[in-house]
Each structure stands twice: as C-alpha cells, then as structure tokens.
C-alpha positions in Angstrom: 124.8 85.2 -18.8 125.3 84.2 -21.9 124.0 86.4 -24.9 120.9 85.0 -26.2 119.5 84.5 -22.8 120.3 88.4 -21.8 116.6 91.0 -22.5 116.7 92.7 -26.0 116.3 96.2 -25.9 115.2 98.4 -28.5 115.3 101.5 -29.3 112.5 104.2 -30.8 113.7 107.3 -32.7 112.7 109.8 -34.6 112.2 113.8 -35.0 110.1 115.5 -32.7 106.2 114.6 -34.2 107.3 111.4 -36.5 104.7 109.5 -34.0 106.7 107.6 -31.7 104.5 107.4 -29.3 101.4 106.1 -31.3 103.9 103.8 -32.3 104.8 102.3 -28.8 101.0 102.3 -27.6 100.4 99.9 -31.1 103.3 97.7 -29.2 102.2 97.8 -26.4 98.9 97.3 -27.0 99.8 94.3 -29.2 102.1 92.6 -26.6 99.5 89.7 -25.7 101.4 88.0 -22.6 104.8 89.6 -23.8 105.8 91.8 -20.7 107.8 95.0 -21.7 109.6 97.4 -19.7 109.3 100.9 -21.4 111.5 104.1 -20.9 110.1 107.5 -22.3 112.3 110.4 -22.5 110.4 113.3 -22.9 112.1 116.4 -24.2 110.6 119.4 -22.4 109.6 120.1 -18.0 107.2 117.5 -17.8 106.2 113.7 -19.1 103.9 114.3 -21.4 104.6 111.1 -23.7 104.5 109.0 -20.2 100.9 110.4 -20.0 100.1 109.2 -23.1 101.3 105.9 -22.7 98.6 103.3 -22.0 98.7 103.0 -17.9 97.4 99.1 -17.8 101.3 98.4 -18.8 104.1 97.7 -15.9 107.7 98.9 -15.9 106.9 101.9 -17.4 110.0 104.6 -16.2 109.5 108.3 -17.0 112.6 110.4 -17.6 111.0 114.1 -18.0 114.3 116.6 -18.9 116.6 116.5 -21.5 118.5 113.9 -23.9 119.0 110.2 -23.3 122.6 110.2 -25.5 124.0 113.1 -23.2 122.2 114.9 -20.4 120.3 112.9 -18.5 123.0 109.6 -19.0 122.9 108.9 -15.0 119.1 108.9 -14.5 118.8 106.3 -17.8 121.2 104.2 -16.5 119.1 104.0 -12.8 116.6 103.5 -15.1 117.6 100.2 -16.7 119.0 99.0 -13.6 115.6 99.2 -12.3 114.1 97.8 -15.4 116.6 95.4 -15.8 116.1 93.9 -11.9 112.3 92.9 -13.2 110.7 89.8 -14.5 110.3 91.2 -18.4 110.8 89.9 -22.1 112.1 93.1 -23.2 113.3 96.8 -22.7 112.1 99.5 -24.9 113.5 103.4 -25.4 111.6 105.7 -26.6 114.2 108.5 -27.3 113.9 112.0 -26.7 113.0 113.8 -30.6 116.4 115.6 -30.6 118.5 112.9 -29.5 120.6 110.2 -32.1 118.9 107.3 -31.1 121.7 104.6 -32.3 123.6 106.4 -29.5 120.8 105.5 -26.9 121.5 102.0 -28.4 125.1 101.5 -26.8 123.0 100.4 -23.7 122.0 97.3 -25.3 125.6 96.2 -25.3 125.6 96.2 -21.1 124.2 92.9 -19.2 121.6 92.3 -18.3 120.8 93.6 -21.9 121.8 92.6 -25.8 121.1 94.8 -28.8 117.2 94.6 -30.2 117.7 97.3 -32.7 117.1 100.9 -33.2 113.7 101.9 -34.6 113.8 105.5 -36.0 110.6 107.3 -37.5 110.2 110.0 -40.2 107.0 111.8 -41.0 106.0 111.2 -44.8 104.7 114.1 -44.8 107.6 116.6 -43.3 110.9 114.7 -43.8 111.9 116.2 -47.2 111.6 120.0 -45.5 113.2 118.5 -42.4 116.6 116.8 -44.5 117.0 120.9 -45.9 116.3 122.5 -42.4 119.1 124.8 -41.6 118.5 124.2 -37.9 118.1 120.9 -37.8 119.3 118.8 -40.6 121.7 117.3 -39.2 120.0 115.8 -36.0 117.5 114.3 -38.7 120.0 113.3 -41.1 122.3 111.6 -38.2 119.3 109.2 -37.0 118.3 108.2 -40.4 121.4 107.4 -40.9 121.5 104.9 -37.2 118.9 103.5 -37.9 118.3 99.2 -38.2 114.4 100.1 -39.6 113.0 103.0 -40.9 109.1 103.4 -40.4 107.9 106.3 -42.7 104.6 107.4 -40.7 101.8 109.7 -41.8 101.4 108.0 -44.7 97.6 109.3 -44.8 98.3 112.6 -45.0 100.4 112.5 -48.8 100.0 111.2 -51.7 100.6 108.4 -53.8 103.5 111.0 -55.0 104.8 112.0 -52.1 104.9 109.1 -50.2 107.1 108.1 -53.0 109.2 111.1 -53.0 109.5 110.5 -48.6 110.9 107.2 -49.6 113.4 108.2 -51.9 114.7 110.8 -49.2 114.9 108.1 -46.7 116.5 105.8 -49.1 119.2 108.4 -50.1 119.9 108.7 -46.4 119.7 105.3 -44.5 120.7 101.8 -45.2 118.0 100.1 -43.5 115.1 98.7 -44.7 112.1 100.8 -44.8 108.1 100.1 -44.0 105.4 102.8 -44.0 102.9 103.2 -41.0 99.0 104.9 -41.0 98.4 105.9 -37.0 100.7 103.3 -35.6 99.1 100.7 -37.8 103.0 99.1 -38.8 104.3 95.8 -40.0 107.1 95.5 -37.3 109.3 92.5 -36.7 108.2 90.3 -34.1 107.9 91.7 -30.8 110.0 95.1 -32.3 113.3 93.0 -32.0 115.3 93.4 -34.5 118.3 90.2 -34.7 121.0 91.6 -36.9 121.4 95.2 -35.7 124.1 97.0 -37.1 127.0 98.4 -35.0 126.9 100.7 -32.7 128.3 104.1 -33.5 130.0 106.4 -31.8 129.0 108.8 -28.8 128.5 112.5 -30.1 129.7 115.2 -28.4 127.6 118.1 -26.9 124.6 119.0 -25.8 121.8 118.6 -28.4 119.0 120.7 -25.7 121.2 123.6 -26.2 119.4 124.4 -30.0 115.6 124.0 -28.6 114.0 125.9 -25.8 111.0 124.4 -24.3 107.8 125.9 -22.6 105.5 124.5 -20.4 101.6 125.4 -19.9 99.8 124.9 -17.0 96.2 124.8 -15.4 94.7 123.4 -12.5 91.1 125.1 -13.4 88.8 123.8 -17.0 89.3 126.1 -19.6 87.2 126.9 -22.4 87.5 125.3 -26.0 87.8 129.1 -27.2 90.4 129.8 -24.7 92.7 126.9 -25.9 92.1 128.1 -29.6 93.2 131.8 -28.7 96.9 129.9 -26.8 97.3 127.7 -29.8 97.0 130.4 -32.2 99.7 132.5 -29.9 102.4 129.8 -31.4 104.9 131.3 -33.9 106.6 129.8 -36.5 109.5 128.8 -34.6 107.4 126.3 -32.4 108.4 123.3 -34.1 106.7 120.9 -31.5 103.8 121.0 -28.4 101.6 118.3 -27.4 99.7 118.3 -24.0 96.5 117.4 -22.4 93.8 120.2 -21.2 90.3 119.5 -19.6 87.7 121.6 -20.8 85.1 123.4 -19.4 82.2 121.3 -20.7 83.6 118.4 -18.8 85.8 116.8 -21.6 89.5 116.2 -21.8 91.4 116.8 -25.1 95.0 115.8 -26.4 97.0 118.7 -28.3 99.4 117.7 -31.1 101.1 120.5 -32.6 103.7 119.5 -35.7 105.2 122.2 -37.3 102.4 124.5 -38.4 99.5 121.7 -38.2 97.6 121.4 -34.7 95.4 118.2 -34.0 93.0 118.7 -31.1 91.1 115.3 -30.7 89.0 113.7 -27.5 91.1 111.6 -24.7 90.1 109.4 -22.1 93.2 110.4 -20.2 92.5 111.1 -16.4 94.6 114.4 -15.3 94.7 116.4 -12.2 95.9 119.8 -14.6 96.4 120.9 -17.7 99.8 121.1 -19.3 100.9 122.1 -22.9 104.9 121.1 -23.9 106.1 123.6 -26.6 109.8 123.3 -28.1 110.9 126.0 -30.4 113.9 126.9 -31.8 116.8 128.8 -30.5 117.3 132.2 -32.7 120.8 132.2 -34.1 
C-alpha cells in the first residue's frame, strides 16, 4: 500500500475543557459523504465523551480509561485494528485532556494509516492561567508545542484584548498556525486533514494519570435540580474538570460541564439509563 492510498489519521488534543468533543461533533456533522472512524479516549471511569458524541455515526470506539499515549496503548492498537479494517475515509482520535497528542499521532505512521496532523485546542478563557499553573503547565506547553494546528476556542467568553493576549501566548509556545473557534464553529482544513504535518515527537516516559484523581457519581433514579446544584457546589477548587449527563425528576435530561470554577448545566436530548458525572481533580503534592 503506497502512502497516498493510506487512511489519514488525525488527532484532536488539548487540555481538559478546551472543547474537543464540541469540535469533533462539528466535524462529524459536516462529514457529508465522508465516513469517519472515531476513537474517543476519556480520562475517567466511564465514557462520558462517547455519550455526548452523535450516535448516528458508525465506527465510534470508546476507550474509557487512562491516557492513550501510555496506559492504554494496547487498547488503542486493538481499536485502530478494528477501525482500519472498515470501509472508512479517515480516522480521528480525540485524545485525553492530559495526553500528549503528538505522541498519539505516531500511530499515523503505521499502515494502513498515514499522518493526518495533530490539532490542539486551547481555551482563550483559561490558557493564560494554565501555562503558568505549577501542576499542569508542562503538559499544556507540551501539547501546544507538538501541534500542527492550534484552535483557540471559547472566543465568545473573552473580550478582544483577552483574545489577542491568548493568541500571543499560543504563538509564543507553538510554531503551528492558529485559528479561532466559537462553540465549535471554526474554519478547518478540508475534512480535518493536514497534508504536511510536522515530524512526530519522541514518546514520553511516565504515566500522566498519577497526577490526577478521578471520581464518578452515579444515580439510577432521577434527582431534583436542587440536589444536582448541591452536588456541584460540593466540588472543591482542586476539581479542574467535571462532565456528565443527569436525568432530573421533572423528566428533562441535562448536560453538566465544569471547567475550573465555571459550571454550565444545559438541556440535552441524550438518552441515558442512569445519571453519571465524572470529575477530575489534581493530586495533592
């Protein structure tokens, strides 16, 4: 198989809460006749990201535990083998928020795939804090430095000066082109394939997951909105990310998203058997 006939493999990365799933859903909704194989790597006990993906698309494989660049490498290989045998046009891997997506991109060199580039998302509203955070700075900087394209997300949450400052931060850490997204609305390369990706990086050592604690809350019964708000209010400042889907006792289903100290609860059409919220907090040092 020559390189041009191989299946392009694109990785979407970025730190927790940058908007990777929103962007991935945008790509899938604009797929038209293009058939995608998608691998989602959630950092947590259950596959919340997989639950939020559009369910009408085939070839979605959810890897619910660990980080694809280290602790579930064997699982990723199995998923890629399965997807590579399908009649698809492209593979997209949504990497864990604490993974190094450029390392995940190494799989693009393994037949039947070819490198399709590494797209890293950075939230305009939080990137300034993250690059200076003593716990996560190294990971965020490594993600940006390995990107072929950086998407500056959440542009609607900041003013013009803050957006300009965020763009300057990204450009100081990455040689990749920078584009801006508002709720997943972004100008991207055709079918998200970057034709001339940079060389892949060396694999890192160690396991990213030892820096974080994950916790999962579940309820088989609907709960009140007041009970949900009370549960979310109980998150401490060490909780850097939380996401989930919850059935309320009024019959509605809501999606929960917490990034840092900002929490959003919005209605969703998702169908669920039980309510689940996964939270990620930093390990005390």
